[in-house]
C-alpha positions, -999 to 999 in steps of 0.1 A, spaced: 444 433 -569 413 418 -583 398 409 -616 363 410 -631 339 382 -640 347 378 -677 345 349 -701 376 337 -720 364 353 -752 358 387 -736 393 389 -721 415 385 -752 408 348 -755 440 340 -737 430 313 -712 427 277 -725 426 257 -693 395 236 -687 372 242 -658 381 223 -627 414 210 -640 434 196 -611 471 191 -607 480 170 -577 511 175 -557 520 160 -523 539 183 -499 561 171 -471 554 134 -477 518 136 -466 493 109 -477 466 116 -502 439 108 -477 417 134 -462 423 152 -429 419 137 -394 383 147 -394 359 162 -368 367 156 -331 404 149 -338 428 157 -310 455 166 -336 480 146 -356 474 128 -389 470 146 -422 453 177 -435 444 180 -471 445 216 -485 432 228 -518 453 256 -533 433 275 -559 454 297 -581 456 307 -618 478 282 -636 475 293 -672 470 326 -691 475 362 -681 473 357 -644 498 329 -642 525 351 -626 502 357 -596 496 320 -594 533 313 -595 539 338 -567 511 324 -546 523 288 -550 559 299 -542 548 316 -510 528 285 -499 556 261 -508 582 282 -491 564 281 -458 559 243 -461 596 238 -469 606 258 -439 584 238 -416 589 203 -427 556 200 -446 536 201 -414 510 225 -399 503 220 -362 506 183 -357 493 176 -392 512 164 -423 500 186 -452 489 173 -486 483 201 -512 460 196 -541 464 224 -566 435 235 -588 434 260 -617 412 290 -609 415 303 -645 403 338 -649 372 339 -628 341 321 -616 334 303 -648 364 281 -642 372 289 -605 339 278 -590 338 244 -607 374 239 -597 366 246 -560 335 223 -563 359 195 -575 382 201 -545 354 199 -520 333 171 -535 358 149 -554 391 155 -536 374 159 -502 399 186 -491 397 199 -455 406 235 -463 409 257 -494 435 285 -497 442 311 -525 418 327 -551 427 357 -571 392 368 -584 366 382 -560 338 369 -581 352 334 -577 353 338 -540 318 352 -538 305 326 -562 319 297 -541 311 310 -506 278 291 -504 297 258 -511 319 264 -480 289 273 -458 271 241 -470 302 219 -465 312 237 -433 348 239 -445 372 268 -443 382 291 -472 413 312 -464 417 338 -492 452 351 -500 443 377 -527 407 385 -538 400 419 -525 363 428 -528 349 443 -497 317 422 -498 337 390 -492 342 399 -455 314 425 -455 279 421 -468 284 385 -481 303 374 -450 301 338 -439 319 323 -408 337 299 -431 354 325 -454 384 344 -440 410 365 -458 448 369 -452 454 396 -478 435 430 -480 403 447 -492 404 468 -523 395 498 -503 422 497 -476 452 509 -497 433 535 -517 416 549 -485 451 552 -469 464 572 -499 434 594 -500 438 604 -464 476 609 -469 472 632 -499 445 652 -482 466 656 -451 496 667 -472 475 692 -491 481 676 -525 456 685 -552 433 690 -568 436 653 -578 424 636 -609 414 599 -605 418 572 -632 409 535 -630 396 507 -652 359 504 -654 352 472 -635 343 462 -599 378 465 -583 385 498 -601 352 512 -590 358 501 -554 392 518 -554 378 551 -568 350 552 -542 374 544 -513 399 571 -524 373 597 -531 356 592 -497 389 594 -478 404 623 -498 373 645 -498 366 636 -462 401 650 -454 394 682 -472 408 674 -506 394 686 -539 389 665 -570 398 678 -605 379 651 -622 379 614 -630 380 589 -659 370 552 -659 388 535 -688 374 505 -706 390 474 -690 410 450 -710 406 470 -743 424 503 -737 457 505 -755 460 542 -759 455 564 -728 463 597 -746 426 608 -748 422 603 -711 456 619 -702 445 649 -722 416 652 -699 441 653 -670 459 683 -685 427 701 -693 414 696 -657 441 717 -640 450 687 -617 481 690 -596 483 652 -591 468 620 -604 457 590 -583 450 557 -602 444 520 -598 458 499 -625 475 464 -624 490 439 -647 496 448 -683 474 479 -680 497 492 -652 528 488 -675 511 506 -704 496 533 -683 528 543 -664 549 543 -696 524 564 -715 520 588 -686 557 594 -688 558 596 -726 529 621 -726 549 644 -705 528 643 -674 554 627 -652 575 659 -653 546 681 -643 519 661 -624 530 636 -597 515 601 -601 501 582 -570 484 549 -569 472 518 -551 503 497 -547 494 472 -574 503 499 -599 540 491 -593 539 457 -577 557 426 -589 566 419 -625 550 451 -638 577 472 -622 604 457 -645 582 464 -675 577 500 -665 614 506 -660 626 542 -656 591 555 -662 580 543 -628 608 560 -609 592 586 -585 557 570 -585 543 568 -550 519 540 -540 501 527 -509 503 490 -501 503 466 -471 537 451 -482 571 459 -497 603 439 -499 619 469 -482 600 468 -449 626 468 -422 618 440 -398 634 407 -389 606 386 -404 607 404 -437 644 403 -440 644 365 -435 614 360 -458 630 380 -487 663 362 -483 647 328 -483 624 336 -512 653 349 -533 674 318 -525 645 295 -534 632 312 -565 658 337 -577 633 365 -575 620 391 -551 587 382 -534 555 401 -541 525 408 -519 508 378 -535 536 355 -524 537 371 -489 499 368 -484 499 331 -492 530 326 -470 510 343 -442 479 322 -450 500 291 -444 513 307 -412 479 315 -397 464 281 -408 493 265 -390 484 284 -358 447 276 -362 454 239 -367 477 238 -336 451 257 -315 420 237 -327 435 202 -330 407 197 -355 403 203 -393 366 211 -393 355 245 -405 338 254 -372 369 246 -352 393 264 -375 371 295 -378 369 297 -340 407 293 -338 414 320 -363 391 343 -344 412 338 -313 447 341 -328 453 377 -317 483 395 -331 502 378 -359 536 390 -348 559 372 -372 546 384 -406 568 399 -432 543 428 -436 546 436 -398 522 428 -370 485 425 -380 453 410 -366 421 396 -380 392 421 -377 359 409 -392 378 380 -408 400 404 -428 435 418 -419 437 450 -399 472 460 -410 497 487 -416 496 504 -450 529 517 -463 537 547 -485 562 535 -511 582 553 -538 598 536 -568 636 542 -567 665 525 -584 686 499 -566 715 495 -589 699 488 -622 666 475 -608 636 495 -597 622 488 -561 594 500 -540 613 518 -512 593 525 -480 588 562 -474 567 559 -443 539 541 -425 505 556 -433 488 540 -404 469 508 -394 438 503 -415 408 481 -409 384 471 -437 358 498 -444 
């Protein structure tokens, strides 16, 4: 999931956190000093900046990401490689206006060795030059814009999550192969929505599928989707593919059901449509919706079973893809520190490049390809488990690289 570059006023005025506000927390008893520095043979301390939303509408993502990070540290004695970890948490806010200054504070004032996290792609892109200049590692655990590890790629910026295009391309190929269609596409009109529409369209039409039409809805202001849903009915579509997340996903899925389309026109989406806390808000309206995502709590492997159980025990909640990706970011950073014996950006980048298969991830085995995960995408369907909706795994759609 990804979010646009908006000011506070333009996105409902809900965020009140100041730029660069830092909350300091020591993990695993580490000192507050910097890492062991260039040329180290291992040991000592590593100082990690965790950049997450801590206030406002994206707080749930920040909580999930922090939980995933802390769970890994708790399970590993607060150490990565031979290093004791100190975490400095910074508030990303809603985008680059707050996120970029927060990152600058981590690099310049806190002198962190590594930065992990970031929800907003514009924040990651806006801060990339800082990491190149400082020659320090940024390991992203959410922001999905293709450019981050594509056209704007730098050797110091890696990603442990996904690109916006991966999941939508997988669903496009799947629906074309299954002969589903014609399909109507809907998404919010901002960068991530547009990337998902392009990726789905290219894959779906490339597989022989036919589009019935599309609508890009105003982001952050659309409360009534009925005019757009009327367009679906008039188009003759046999299915709908969409990308929505957060509050928009809740509103859209419930109105899709209330409008009567659920009974006649199957709804498919990128996995963020039904991921995390939105699923509870959607309730029965989400049952039957199929999505494509690189993670589900229902993936049947030993690592995921252990991860879900540990997360539930620690936080009394099911993990999300945001928690999982940050847990995995900790895991690969641990491997890189153990391999490099050095906290410098050049050493860690080289170590990440040589990690090979990450074989103990809750999402299943994956590898870095072009500094982005090459990973399995799963077809999921919302079903009821007792009184709670879950994203049951229907099948594996295949292993997808970044476009």
